[in-house]
C-alpha positions in Angstrom: 0.0 0.0 0.0 1.2 3.5 -0.8 0.6 6.0 2.0 1.2 9.7 1.9 1.2 11.7 5.2 0.3 15.4 5.3 0.5 17.9 8.1 -2.9 19.8 8.1 -4.6 22.0 10.7 -2.3 20.8 13.5 -2.8 17.2 12.8 -1.8 14.4 10.4 -3.8 13.3 7.4 -3.2 9.9 5.8 -3.9 9.3 2.1 -3.9 5.8 0.6 -4.1 4.5 -2.9 -7.7 5.5 -3.2 -7.8 8.8 -1.4 -8.1 10.1 2.1 -8.1 7.5 4.8 -8.3 9.7 7.9 -7.5 13.3 9.0 -7.2 15.1 12.3 -4.7 12.7 13.9 -3.3 14.7 16.8 -1.8 12.0 19.1 0.6 9.1 18.7 -2.1 6.8 20.2 -4.6 7.8 17.5 -2.0 7.3 14.7 -1.2 3.8 16.2 -5.0 3.0 16.1 -5.3 4.0 12.4 -2.1 2.1 11.4 -3.7 -1.0 12.9 -7.2 -0.3 11.5 -6.0 0.2 8.0 -3.4 -2.6 8.3 -0.6 -0.2 7.5 2.8 -1.7 8.2 5.5 1.0 8.5 8.1 -1.7 7.9 6.7 -2.9 4.5 4.3 -0.3 3.1 5.6 2.7 1.1 5.1 5.8 3.3 5.9 9.2 1.9 5.7 12.6 3.6 4.3 15.6 1.7 6.2 18.8 1.8 3.7 20.0 4.5 5.6 17.7 6.9 8.7 19.8 6.4 6.8 23.0 7.0 4.5 21.8 9.7 4.6 25.2 11.6 2.7 26.6 8.6 0.0 23.9 9.2 -0.7 24.6 12.8 2.1 22.7 14.5 4.3 24.4 17.1 7.5 23.7 15.1 8.4 22.2 11.8 9.7 19.1 13.5 6.4 18.4 15.5 4.5 16.6 12.7 7.4 14.1 12.0 7.8 13.6 15.7 4.1 12.8 16.0 4.4 10.3 13.2 7.5 8.7 14.6 5.9 8.5 18.1 2.9 6.8 16.6 5.1 4.3 14.8 7.0 3.5 18.0 3.6 2.8 19.7 2.7 0.5 16.7 6.0 -1.3 17.1 5.3 -1.9 20.8 1.8 -3.1 20.2 1.0 -6.8 19.5 0.5 -5.9 15.8 3.9 -4.3 15.3 5.7 -6.9 17.4 4.2 -9.7 15.3 5.1 -8.1 11.9 
């Protein structure tokens, strides 16, 4: 699966092969939930960041690094979950 991650309105939006999957992700716990719900495997699926992830402060995040930090924290939670540890 091809996933593109956007920073939008202080949260993350995930787009899949057929359009938007979910928007408004503001916590690592929520990102972990959607990674599991949509069976997204960060180790095997192709995940791309839009340029909004580099300029996240323009999209409502405190700093430019915050959006990528949120994504990385969600992936860490996924890795610690039973889903990620069984991948």
